[in-house]
N, C-alpha and C positions, 0 to 999 in steps of 0.2 A: 497078484497085482493089488495095488492100493486104490482106494476109492477116490483119493485126491491128495493134493499137496496143500498144506495150510501154512501160511507164512505169518508169524507173529513177531512183534517187536517188544523188547523189554519194557515193562511198565504198562502195557495196554491191558484191557479187561481180561482177555483170554489168558494172557501170561500170568496175571494175578490169580485167576481161578486155578490154573495148573499148579502154581506155587503153593497155594493153600491146600490143594488136594494131595500133593506129594510131600507135605511138611512132616509127616510122621513115618516111622519105620513100618508101622502096620499097613499104611497105604501102599508103600513100596512092596511089601510082602504080598498084598492082595493082587497087585499088578502082576507079580511073578506067578501067582497061582492061576491067573487067567491065561498064562502062557501055555498051559496044557490043554486049554479048550474052554468053551462056554460053561458057566456055573451059575447056580442060583445063590441067593443070599444065604440060605440054609447050608448049602454045600460048601460055600466059602467059610462059614462059621465052623462047621465040623472039621474041615481040612486044616484050619489054623488053630482050632481049639480056643476060639474066642466067643464071647456072647453074640447072639444074633443082632442085638441092638448096635454093637460096635461095628460089626460087618456091614450092616445096613447104612450106618452113618458114613463110613468111608466109601462105600459103593455109590451113594448119592453124590458125594463130592466129586468122585471120579467121573460120574455120569454128567454132572453139571459142567465139568471142565472139558468134556468131549473126549476123554481118554478111553472110555468104554461106551458101549451102546447096548441097547436091548436087541438081542438077536432073535428071540421068539418068546411066545407066551404059552405057558402050560396051565393045566388045571390039576390041582391036587385031588387026592381021594376024598377030601372033605368039601370039594367044590369051590375051593378058593383059587383065585388067579395067582399064578406064580410066574415072575419074569426071569428069563434066562439072559445073563449078561455075558458079553465077550469084548475083547479088545477092539477098539475102533481101527479099521483097516486104512490108515492114513499115514502120511509123512509130515512131521512137524519140522519147520525150518525157522530158527530164530535169527532174524535179520537185525542188524544195527539200525537205529532210527536215522531218518534222513538228516543230513547235515543242515544246520540252520543257515550256514553261509551259502549253501547251494540254493536254498529257498529265497534268500535275500537277492542273490544274483538273478534268479528267475523272475522275481517280482519286478526288479528295476529294468530288466530287459523288456518285460511286457509294457511297463510305463514308457520306456523310450520309444517303443513301437507306436504307442498311442500318441505321443507328442509328434512323431514323424507324420503319422496319418493326419493329425489335426493341422499341421503345417501345410500339407498338400491341399487339404480342404480350404484353408484360408487363401492359398494361392489361387484357387479357382473361384472363390466367392467374392473376395475383396474387389476385383475389377468391376463386379456387377453392382456392388453397394456403394462404392466411393463415387463422388461426383465426377462427371466427365471433365476433362481439361478444358479450360476457358481460353479460347483464342489460339489454341495450338501452341506452336513454338513461340517463345518470347522474341521480341524484335532484336535483331542483331545490331549492336551499337556500331557506329562508324566513327573512325578517328581520322582526322585530316592528316595527310602525309606531308612531307617536306615540300613536295612540288605542287601542292594544292589538290592532289588526288585523295579520294576517300578510300581508306583501307578498312575492310570489314574484320572485326575481331570476333572470333567464334566463342560462344559461351554455351555450355551444356545446360539443359533445363534442370532446375533445382527440385522440381516436383512434378507428379503426374497431373495434379489439379491445383487450383489456387489454394495455397496454404496447406496442402496435404502431401506427406512424404510419399515416395514411390512405393508401390506394392511390394517390390523386392525387399526394401528396407524393413517394412512392417513385418513381413513373414520371417525374415532372417532374425529380426530382433526378438520375435516371439519364440522361435526355435531355440536360439542360443540362450535366451533367458530361462526357458523351461529346462533346458539341459543343465544349466548352472545350478538350478534349484535341485534337480534330481541328483546331480553329482554331490552336492553338499549333504543331502539326506542319506545318500548311499554311503558316503564316507563316515557319517555319524553312526549308521547301523553296523557297518563293519567294525568300527572301533568298539561299539557296545558289545557286539558278539565276541570280539577278542577278549575284552575285559571280563566277560562273564563265562568264558570257556574254562573247562578244568585245567587245561594246559597253562593258561595265563594265571590262574589262581595259584598253581604250583610255583610258577616263576616268581610271583609276588611274595609268596611265603618264603621262598629260598633267598 
């Protein structure tokens, strides 16, 4: 069984360390040597007939990249500490980086949610902060009919308070105005993403 699954993306720090550690044939040969079991630096150098300094250099790179690990520590006859290395028991998965377009969509979906919540908040707050209507409904004008009778002409109120537009109009104006700004910014970012994507560059070159 493996100790864990490690997901790396091209270009991240871990991927760069692995690429540097595996850049030479000697490093690949050392990896194959560890396939038979744990080894010390001296044992790797003897098995591959290379200087101990070369073996130590590549082993340190492989250790820093996380491809091998220290399995145990021994003591030599001279009383020196000797590390025993072995292959790291893990699975490496190289995953493609997250699409920039997906991150743009997620960002603007979050902003739209913020605008919607802010609109609901305004709907509840504005009636408490706006001045109360003065005198209620405006007087209904009366027009004299042909027979001398007065006919009432219905007219809807133009505002909730003197000189103030209705709360509904204020909230809807804020909501649609914010959505228009978000839509414009979203269109610009999608256009910029398309222009800078490798596919678009190939189409422009073609």
